[in-house]
C-alpha positions in Angstrom: -6.9 -6.4 18.6 -5.5 -2.9 17.9 -5.2 -1.7 14.4 -1.7 -1.4 12.8 -0.8 1.5 10.5 2.2 1.7 8.2 3.2 4.0 5.4 5.2 2.4 2.6 7.2 3.7 -0.3 7.8 1.4 -3.2 10.5 2.1 -5.8 11.3 0.4 -9.1 9.1 0.1 -12.2 5.9 0.8 -10.3 4.1 3.5 -12.3 2.3 2.8 -15.6 1.8 -0.9 -14.6 -1.5 -0.6 -12.7 0.3 -0.8 -9.4 -2.2 1.5 -7.6 -5.2 -0.5 -8.9 -3.8 -3.8 -7.8 -2.7 -2.5 -4.5 -6.2 -1.2 -3.9 -7.7 -4.6 -4.8 -5.3 -6.4 -2.4 -6.0 -4.0 0.4 -9.7 -4.2 0.0 -9.5 -8.0 -0.1 -7.8 -7.9 3.3 -10.3 -5.4 4.7 -7.7 -2.6 5.0 -8.3 1.2 5.0 -6.0 3.7 3.6 -4.7 5.0 0.3 -2.2 4.6 -2.5 -0.8 7.2 -4.8 2.0 7.9 -7.4 4.8 10.2 -6.4 6.5 12.7 -8.7 9.8 10.7 -8.5 8.3 7.6 -10.0 7.7 5.7 -6.8 4.4 4.7 -5.2 3.4 5.6 -1.6 0.6 3.8 0.4 -0.9 3.9 3.8 -2.1 0.5 5.1 -4.2 0.4 8.2 -6.2 -2.4 9.8 -5.7 -5.8 11.3 -2.0 -6.4 11.8 -2.1 -9.8 10.0 -3.9 -8.2 7.0 -1.4 -5.3 6.9 1.5 -7.8 6.9 -0.2 -9.7 4.1 -0.4 -6.7 1.9 3.0 -5.5 2.8 4.4 -8.8 1.7 2.5 -8.6 -1.6 4.0 -5.2 -2.2 7.5 -6.8 -2.4 6.6 -8.1 -5.9 3.4 -6.2 -6.8 1.4 -6.9 -10.0 3.0 -9.0 -12.8 4.2 -6.0 -14.8 5.9 -4.3 -11.9 9.6 -4.6 -11.0 9.9 -3.7 -7.4 13.4 -2.7 -6.2 12.7 -1.6 -2.6 9.8 -1.3 -0.2 10.4 1.1 2.7 8.1 0.8 5.7 7.5 3.4 8.4 5.2 2.8 11.4 2.4 5.3 11.8 -0.3 6.1 14.3 -3.6 4.7 13.1 -5.9 7.4 11.7 -9.5 7.0 12.8 -10.8 9.3 10.0 -9.7 6.9 7.2 -12.4 5.5 5.1 -12.4 2.7 2.5 -9.0 2.1 0.8 -8.7 4.6 -2.1 -6.5 5.6 -5.0 -5.3 9.2 -4.5 -3.9 11.5 -7.2 
């Protein structure tokens, strides 16, 4: 099955609540590749790539995030899979 890649932007109370750490854990548990990072406007961006079912699983998790987070919106943009991506990482 072909890989699926999406880029997401999560807004709300998503910085200072370990959002990146938990996103990385969720992505790794699903075998995804990609990254997650904080943006200057207070939102979080992530690239999720891998098995389509696994990508959908993590995308669904992002709708609520970790217990301390208060997600307002998750915007999803389809992307072309990047063959150069390694293990899911937290970027600065």
